[in-house]
C-alpha positions, 0 to 999 in steps of 0.5 A, a space after each residue: 551660800 548661808 554663813 553656817 557653822 563648822 563642827 566637829 570631833 575627834 574622839 569618843 562617842 559625840 551626837 553634833 547637831 547643826 544651827 540654821 546656815 549651810 554648816 560643815 559637821 565632821 567627826 572622826 573616832 567613835 560612834 557618832 550621830 549626826 544631825 543637820 539643821 536647815 541650810 544646805 550643810 554638809 556632812 563628813 565622816 574623817 578628818 582626811 579619809 572615810 575610812 574605817 574607824 571600828 564605830 557606825 555614825 549614825 547620819 540624819 541631814 534634815 531640812 536644806 539640800 544636804 549631802 553626806 560623805 559615809 564608810 560603809 564597812 564601818 555600817 554608817 547609815 543615813 536617813 533618807 533625808 540626806 540629797 546626796 550622800 557619798 560612800 567610800 569617797 574620799 573626804 573634800 575638806 580636809 
């Protein structure tokens, strides 16, 4: 694992972008846009669960072997470059 960053937000509609390295990118309430960079990144909606917050999140995994956790009740979407997508499962990084 390459040294990476933890990037997160809580309230509002946020746009979060990862850096080189193995990042953990986490959002919560609001319609968030996630964009990872190179590295083995993990992108998570929600601080404890991928529970519905009524807002659609968009995830673009980018380069690397990336993993995303999404909630389909909100219409969360990923683009085709996410290698592993967990649907409606608990966030493993509370």
